Each structure stands twice: as C-alpha cells, then as structure tokens.
N, C-alpha and C positions, 0 to 999 in steps of 0.2 A: 440140733447146738449141740446136745450131750454128747452129738459120736461128734462133729468136727475141733471141737474143744481141744480132744485127747492129741487127734491128727496133729494140731497146728502151734500145740505144746514139743512134741516128739520130734516133729518137725526142727521148731525154735534148739530141743536138744540137741544138735551137732552144731559145733563150736564153730566152723567155718560158718553154713549157714546163717546160725548167729550173726556174725560178722556182716554178711551180704544185707543181713534185714539190718542189724543197728546202722550199718552207711546208707542204705537208701530214707532209713529215720531221720537219721540227721538232714536228710536234701530235701526232705520234703517240704513243698510241691510240686519240687524241681521231678525232671523223668532221666536218669541217668544212663548215656550209654552203655552200652556191655564192656568195650574195653576200657574205657575209664574206669569202672567197676573193676573188673582184673586187673589195670594196670595199680589201682592205689591198692587192693586183697595181698598182692603178689600171686594172681591164681591163673593156671593155662583155661585156655579159651571154654575144653570141652569140659573142664572140672567143673569153669562156675553154669556153662550150658547146665550141668548138671543139679550143682544148687539150687537155680535160681528154677528150676520145674519143675521142685518136690515145693519150693514155698509157692508159686504158683497153685498146686497143685494142692496146697491146705489152703490155699483162697489167701493169701498173704502180699505178693505179692501181681503184680501188672504189666503187663507186655504192651507198647505198640512201637510198628516200628513208620520208620522216619528214613525216608531212601531203601540204602543197603542198608544201615541201621537200627539194630533191635537196643529200644531203650524201655528203663524200670525204672516201675513207681513203687512206694508201698500203697494197700489198699487202707485206707487208711477207717472206714468204716466197719473194714473186718477186723480192725486191729482195735479200733475202740470196742463195738462186739463182745469179744474174745475176752477184754480187760475187765470189762464189766460182768459176762457172765463170774468169773474167776474174782468177783467182789461181793458178785449177789452171791450166789452158788456157796462159798466157802467162809464168809464172814456174815453172809443174811444181811447182808447193806447195815449194819451194827455201826455208827456211825467213831461210835468207840473205839474199835480198833480198823476200819474201814478209812479213816481219813487219814491221812498223810500228815499228820501235823505238827509233821520239823516244813511246811511245802508254808510259802510265805505269802501274803498277802502280794497286792503290787502294788501299793503305796506302804507298805510297812507299818510302822507306831507315827508319822511325821507323816501331814499333808505336805501337799506338792508344795505349796506357796509358802514352806520351812525350808527346806533344804534342793540342793541341786541332784541330779539325779545319774549315773558317773554313769560311763557307756565305754564299750571297747570293742574294736574293730580291728580284724587279725585276718593277713594275708600269709602266703608263704611269705616274701623277702620282706616284707615293713619297708618297698624299697616304693613304693607309689599310691598304686587304691587305698591299702590303708593307713598309710600320711595325709593323701587327700581328704579320709574319709574326716578321719580327726581334725586338719585343719580346719574342713568348710564348718563340721559343728561346732568348734571355739568360738569362729567371726563370726559364723550367722543367726548361735544362742547361745556362748558363750555363761551369759548370765542365767540359760536354767541347767545348762548339762556341762559336765566335767568329762573334755572330751579324750580318750588313750588310745593308743593304734601298741601292735606288736606283732612280730611274725615268728614262724616255726621253722625257722632253719635260724641255724644256732651263731648265723652272723651275716650280716648284712649291711649295706649304708644306702646313702638316698640316691635317689636314683637324677640325674642333671635337670633330665630333660622335665622330670617331675617336680623338680623345685625349682624351674623357669619360669614353669607355669602357675604355681604359687605363686614366685613375686609378678609376674604379670597383672592376678586378679588381686593384688595387693596383701597378702598372706605374711603373715610373721614367721619365715622360717627359721630364726635361731630358736626356735622352743620346739623344732623338731629333732628327732632324733631316730635312727634305727635301730630297732630291740628287739629280743629274742618271747617269744612270750613267758619263760619265766621269773623277767624280773616285773608281770606284774601277777606272778601270782607267790604265795605262803601268806606267814603272818601277817608283813608290813605292806603286803597289797590292800588294795581299796575294796569293798563289799560293790561288786557290777550289778547292779539292776540293767543293764541291757550287753547281749554280747553279739557280736555280725562277723560273719566272716564273708569275705568279701572276696575270695574264690577260692576255684574248686576245691583245688589239691588239699586247701587248710582244708575248706568243710568235712574232706572225705575221710580226714586222720581222727583217728578213735583217743578221743583227746580223756581228761579227768572230766568230771564235772565240776562246775564250778561252784565256787560254794553260795550259798545263800539260793544258788537254783535261779541264776537270771532269766528272765526275758532273753529266748535268742531265736536267730531266724539267719539265714543262709540268703545273703544278696549277690549271688556273683555276679563277675566282671568278668568280659575278655581282659587277656591280660597288654597294654600299652608296653610294658618291655622287653616283650614279644613281636611285635610290630617290625615287620623288614622293609627296605626301604630308603628313602633318604634323607639328609634332616627336616626337610622339613613335614616328609608322609609320617615321622615317626614323633617328631613337633602335632601334629594333630590328632593320632592315632591317644595322646596324654589332654591334649586340648576334650575329645568325646568322653572321655573318662571319663573327664570332671567336670564335664556337663551333664552327664548324667548321674553321677552321685553325687552332684550338689541336687539335683531333679528329690530323689529317693529322699538325703533326708533335709530337706524344705517342708515334702510332705510329711514326715516324722516328726519335724519340731512341733507342727500345726497340729500334731495329734491333741484332742484334749484327754492329757492323764485321769486327769479328775476326776473323770465318767465313765473310763471304761477299764472294768472289769479283766484280771489278767486273759481270759480266753478270748473275748474280746478284740482286747489288745492284740494279743498271738496273730490273730485271723489279719488285721492291719497289717502289721507290720510285718509278714508273710505275704503279702499284694505288695505290697513295695517291693521285694527283693523281688517282684516280676517284672515292673519297670524296664525301660527300656537300657540295654548292660553297656552302653558304649561300645565303643570300637571293636569291628574287626580286625583279623586277623588274619 
C-alpha cells in the first residue's frame, strides 16, 4: 500500500491525467468511451491512450472493451482506499482535523416534513430532457420538491416536439423557459439539495462545485433532439425520453428520504441513473 500511494499521487499530479480522472469520477458508475473522453477534453487519441494507461497502471482506472470501443471507469475501491490511507496516515484518523466540517448532512437542520427539497436538472441546451425532468417532478411531487432546470449552452429555446409532448401529458408549459446554468448560480440562486445531469455532454464539463455540496448524480439520456427521420419518428423519440425520465423521477420521489443517510441516498440515485435511457438515436 505505502508503495502504491506515491505512484497514484504522482499520476494524478499531471494536470491532464487529473482532468481525465475527474471526468470519470463525475460520470461514475458509467463506463465512458475513449472517443467521448477525447472529445470532451480536446485530446488526441494517442495522447489520451497514454494518460489512461498511466491511470490504469496506478490502479485508478479500469478498461473494458465493448465491440470496437474501449470504455473506461474509475476503480472506486482503489480511490476509496487511497483517500482512506491519506486520512489515516496523515491525519491519524483524528476527527477534529479529518472530518469535512463544511460537509452538509442530508437533511440540514430541518426535518423533511418542514421543507421542500430544491432539485436542479442540467443538460446542454435546456430544450428537452432537463425541461421534461423539471416539468415531471413539479407535476408528480411539487408538494415536496421545488424543480428547476438549466443548460450549459449560452442560449437555447424550448424544443417544439418537447412542448407538444408536455402539453399532451397535461403539463403547464407556461412556467417553463430555457435558461443558462448561470441563472441558477450566484448569491440569489436557491441552495440545491440535488443536482442531476441528464446528458453526457453536460456531465463531462468541468463545472465549479455547487454551494452546499448537494447530492449529485448523472442520469444520462440519449438526446431526442438528435434523432433523424419523419415527424412521427421524432415525436416517438421524445415520447420515449419523457417516459424514461418519468420512471426515474417517480422512483426518486418515492425514496424514504427521512430514513436515508447521505451515502445510502447517493447509492440509490446512482442506481436510478442506470435505469432505461430512453429512445435510441
């Protein structure tokens, strides 16, 4: 163990290897294709190959072949083992200096019954998937959650196929609007309890940590906007995406929040993210 720790720290000391590691941590438990990592981080394939090889040699990353594609994921047990060793060896396990005092409890200082949780859904354009999620949570459990959505693109507008599906499902679309993530950040923004990315591109972006360290997870969905074909085929793709997101949100809203600690809740929301991903492009 003592021999491996310096190797792992040395490997992560390289800025671009660290960037690959951080992207895979944000996407955990997904396995991310090499081509997607290279595109997100603007790396040449051979450069990325060298970085992931070093991370694999340090035991921090695992590789899996799916057809002709190589996919990567963090080895979460090795990551935990490394962090645990640092805390125990450097801090001697002293809670007065090791405990993250700013780390919030799951429920804050107020019980669940006295407040609503603030939930943010993020995708690239905030035109369909994240808008679906916001509308569904507001309709299905608006008495217990404040639902928000935003996109990482500077400008966007609501997709007409998405609006058609929402109207068909009985949602009030007058309260929906596409907005950049900057609109839900800053001093006047809500303190979010949960932040979910619903597209891979948004999850791959290296965004600042959210104030209050909300529970976060990646609920990746295939983008119905990118589906080619007739209007009927496109409409069907949006229907599938809506249905898949609704299944996830129903599962999320049904969780026994009052009895879950943060670690247990994180595990469950990660598992929800592995549910059906919707229409295929």
